[in-house]
Residue frames relative to the residue before (quaternion, step in Angstrom):
aa qw qx qy qz dx dy dz
X 1.0000 0.0000 0.0000 0.0000 0.00 0.00 0.00
X 0.5829 -0.5264 0.4153 0.4589 3.61 1.16 -0.23
X 0.3329 -0.7653 0.5258 0.1644 3.51 -1.24 -0.10
X 0.2771 -0.6860 0.6411 0.2042 3.45 -1.45 0.22
X 0.0797 -0.7957 0.6000 0.0221 3.57 -0.90 0.89
X 0.1851 -0.7902 0.5785 0.0819 3.54 -0.57 1.21
X 0.0618 0.7689 -0.6358 0.0271 3.53 -1.24 0.53
X 0.6121 0.5981 -0.3994 0.3289 3.54 -1.32 0.13
X 0.4978 0.6503 -0.4437 0.3639 3.57 1.21 -0.07
X 0.1777 0.7826 -0.5850 0.1171 3.52 -1.29 0.23
X 0.5929 -0.5454 0.4561 0.3781 3.52 -1.33 -0.35
X 0.0660 0.7878 -0.6072 0.0795 3.55 -0.88 0.98
X 0.4881 -0.6499 0.4918 0.3124 3.56 -1.15 0.54
X 0.6434 -0.5074 0.4006 0.4100 3.55 -1.21 0.45
X 0.7508 0.3284 -0.2812 0.4994 3.53 -0.93 0.96
X 0.6074 0.5751 -0.3396 0.4301 3.56 1.26 -0.27
X 0.4325 -0.6919 0.5282 0.2350 3.53 -1.39 -0.09
X 0.0648 -0.7438 0.6618 0.0682 3.50 -1.34 0.47
X 0.1478 -0.7598 0.6243 0.1053 3.54 -1.18 0.62
X 0.1662 -0.7933 0.5829 0.0574 3.53 -0.51 1.23
X 0.1908 -0.7695 0.6012 0.1006 3.54 -1.16 0.69
X 0.0951 -0.7589 0.6421 0.0516 3.54 -1.17 0.72
X 0.0979 -0.8111 0.5766 0.0088 3.55 -0.27 1.31
X 0.0947 -0.8193 0.5655 -0.0040 3.56 -0.81 1.05
X 0.5177 -0.5531 0.5272 0.3850 3.51 -1.29 0.31
X 0.6651 -0.5316 0.3165 0.4181 3.64 -1.06 0.56
X 0.6532 0.5150 -0.3303 0.4462 3.59 0.95 -0.81
X 0.6685 0.4910 -0.2974 0.4728 3.58 0.95 -0.87
X 0.6525 0.5193 -0.3209 0.4489 3.59 0.98 -0.80
X 0.6539 0.5305 -0.3190 0.4350 3.60 1.14 -0.45
X 0.3411 0.7634 -0.4842 0.2578 3.58 1.26 0.23
X 0.6565 -0.5332 0.3687 0.3858 3.56 -1.26 0.46
X 0.7902 0.0363 0.0250 0.6113 3.53 1.05 -0.86
X 0.1058 -0.7383 0.6595 0.0939 3.53 -1.14 0.72
X 0.0124 -0.8332 0.5488 -0.0668 3.54 -0.86 0.96
X 0.2914 -0.7000 0.6207 0.1996 3.49 -1.39 0.38
X 0.0900 -0.7573 0.6462 0.0299 3.51 -1.08 0.90
X 0.1287 -0.7730 0.6086 0.1247 3.55 -1.27 0.24
X 0.1420 -0.7749 0.6131 0.0582 3.50 -1.20 0.69
X 0.2403 -0.7758 0.5688 0.1301 3.59 -0.30 1.24
X 0.6659 -0.4998 0.3498 0.4295 3.62 -1.17 0.40
X 0.8585 0.1225 -0.1116 0.4853 3.55 -0.86 1.01
X 0.6737 0.4708 -0.2946 0.4875 3.57 1.24 0.16
X 0.6205 -0.5521 0.4023 0.3852 3.56 -1.29 0.19
X 0.5393 -0.6008 0.4881 0.3316 3.50 -1.35 0.33
X 0.0442 -0.8200 0.5701 -0.0255 3.58 -0.74 1.07
X 0.5714 -0.5959 0.4534 0.3360 3.52 -1.25 0.55
X 0.2212 -0.7544 0.6046 0.1280 3.55 -1.04 0.87
X 0.7775 -0.1841 0.1844 0.5724 3.57 0.75 -1.07
X 0.0741 -0.7910 0.6059 0.0426 3.55 -1.20 0.54
X 0.1073 -0.7641 0.6313 0.0775 3.53 -1.30 0.42
X 0.3481 -0.7454 0.5333 0.1971 3.55 -0.89 0.95
X 0.6859 -0.4598 0.3581 0.4359 3.55 -1.31 0.18
X 0.6864 0.4799 -0.2743 0.4726 3.57 1.17 -0.58
X 0.6000 -0.6113 0.3368 0.3911 3.57 1.29 -0.02
X 0.4720 0.6580 -0.4589 0.3656 3.59 1.22 0.13
X 0.1884 -0.8052 0.5577 0.0722 3.55 -0.93 0.94
X 0.0960 -0.7640 0.6367 0.0397 3.51 -1.28 0.54
X 0.0898 -0.8120 0.5766 0.0070 3.57 -0.96 0.91
X 0.5226 -0.5774 0.5209 0.3495 3.52 -1.23 0.57
X 0.6026 -0.5942 0.3876 0.3655 3.57 -1.01 0.79
X 0.6700 0.5446 -0.3037 0.4029 3.57 0.96 -0.84
X 0.7488 0.3819 -0.2183 0.4957 3.61 1.17 -0.39
X 0.4252 0.7153 -0.4693 0.2956 3.60 1.23 -0.12
X 0.7854 0.2720 -0.2375 0.5028 3.54 -0.88 1.00
X 0.7446 0.3647 -0.2149 0.5161 3.60 1.22 -0.30
X 0.7889 0.2238 -0.1150 0.5607 3.58 1.13 -0.53
X 0.0678 -0.7736 0.6288 0.0409 3.54 -1.19 0.67
X 0.2803 -0.7592 0.5716 0.1354 3.55 -1.28 0.52
X 0.0187 0.8116 -0.5825 0.0417 3.60 0.29 1.21
X 0.1601 -0.7778 0.5981 0.1079 3.56 -1.24 0.37
X 0.2111 -0.7501 0.6145 0.1232 3.56 -1.26 0.52
X 0.3242 -0.7829 0.5010 0.1759 3.57 -0.24 1.30
X 0.6367 0.5517 -0.3401 0.4178 3.60 0.98 -0.78
X 0.7490 0.3599 -0.1931 0.5217 3.57 1.13 -0.66
X 0.3524 -0.7406 0.4955 0.2860 3.62 1.27 -0.04
X 0.5243 0.6360 -0.3838 0.4164 3.55 1.00 0.85
X 0.1584 -0.7401 0.6478 0.0864 3.50 -1.14 0.84
X 0.2095 -0.7901 0.5687 0.0916 3.55 -0.99 0.86
X 0.1560 -0.7151 0.6592 0.1723 3.52 -1.36 0.21
X 0.1423 -0.7845 0.6021 0.0409 3.54 -0.44 1.27
X 0.0494 -0.8171 0.5736 -0.0318 3.55 -0.53 1.19
X 0.0459 -0.8082 0.5861 -0.0328 3.57 -0.65 1.18
X 0.8245 0.1929 -0.1560 0.5085 3.54 -1.29 0.41
X 0.0997 0.8495 -0.5099 0.0914 3.54 0.88 0.97
X 0.2318 -0.7597 0.5993 0.0998 3.53 -1.20 0.73
X 0.6491 -0.5259 0.3594 0.4159 3.61 -1.13 0.50
X 0.6576 0.5194 -0.3241 0.4391 3.61 1.02 -0.67
X 0.5735 0.5676 -0.3852 0.4477 3.58 1.27 -0.02
X 0.4182 0.6958 -0.4728 0.3427 3.58 1.28 0.04
X 0.2839 0.7465 -0.5406 0.2643 3.56 -0.67 1.13
X 0.4372 -0.5712 0.5830 0.3778 3.49 -1.39 -0.05
X 0.2097 -0.7906 0.5694 0.0822 3.55 -0.76 1.08
X 0.1271 -0.8062 0.5778 0.0090 3.54 -0.81 1.11
X 0.2826 -0.7215 0.6094 0.1680 3.52 -1.21 0.68
X 0.0635 -0.7979 0.5994 0.0042 3.57 -1.03 0.79
X 0.1268 -0.7553 0.6379 0.0806 3.53 -1.16 0.74
X 0.2468 -0.7673 0.5786 0.1250 3.55 -0.84 1.02
X 0.0493 -0.8018 0.5951 -0.0217 3.56 -0.46 1.25
X 0.6577 -0.4940 0.3799 0.4232 3.57 -1.24 0.24
X 0.7283 0.4267 -0.2347 0.4821 3.58 1.06 -0.71
X 0.7608 -0.3060 0.1949 0.5382 3.58 1.24 0.03
X 0.5942 -0.5843 0.4312 0.3457 3.53 -1.35 0.05
X 0.1691 -0.7386 0.6426 0.1139 3.51 -1.27 0.61
X 0.1346 -0.7981 0.5860 0.0398 3.57 -0.85 1.01
X 0.4185 -0.6639 0.5573 0.2711 3.51 -1.24 0.54
X 0.6452 -0.5525 0.3763 0.3700 3.55 -1.32 0.12
X 0.5297 -0.6465 0.3948 0.3816 3.57 1.25 -0.26
X 0.0917 -0.7619 0.6382 0.0627 3.53 -1.27 0.53
X 0.4103 -0.7417 0.4845 0.2163 3.56 -0.87 0.99
X 0.0538 -0.7591 0.6480 0.0294 3.53 -0.99 0.92
X 0.0464 -0.8099 0.5843 -0.0238 3.57 -0.69 1.09
X 0.1222 -0.7903 0.5996 0.0311 3.55 -0.83 1.06
X 0.2050 -0.7934 0.5652 0.0955 3.57 -0.63 1.13
X 0.4485 -0.7011 0.4906 0.2583 3.56 -1.12 0.69
C-alpha cells in the first residue's frame, strides 16, 4: 500500500518547538484524512490533529493554539508544528492516513520535552 515515514523528533526543552514531518507516497497522501497521533509512555494513543483532503483541520483541545498541521502537496508531506512544548507532550508521535481500503500508519518518531 505504500508507506508513511515520520521524522523530526528529538529532545527539546520546555517552551521549545519541534516540527515533525510525515512523508507519504502519492497514493497514501491522497487519503481522505491525514492525522497525527501521540502515545505517551504507558498510555494509549490519542489523536493530536488531523487534516482532510479538502484542507479542513481538527485539533485536540489540549493542543489548540500551540500546534498546527500544515501540508505540502508538492512534497506529499504533512507536518506537525509543535510550539510551547511541555514535558507532558513527551510521546511517540505517529502519522496515519485513512484510505478507502484501510488505514496506513507510520513507524513513529520520538519527541521528548525536558523540564
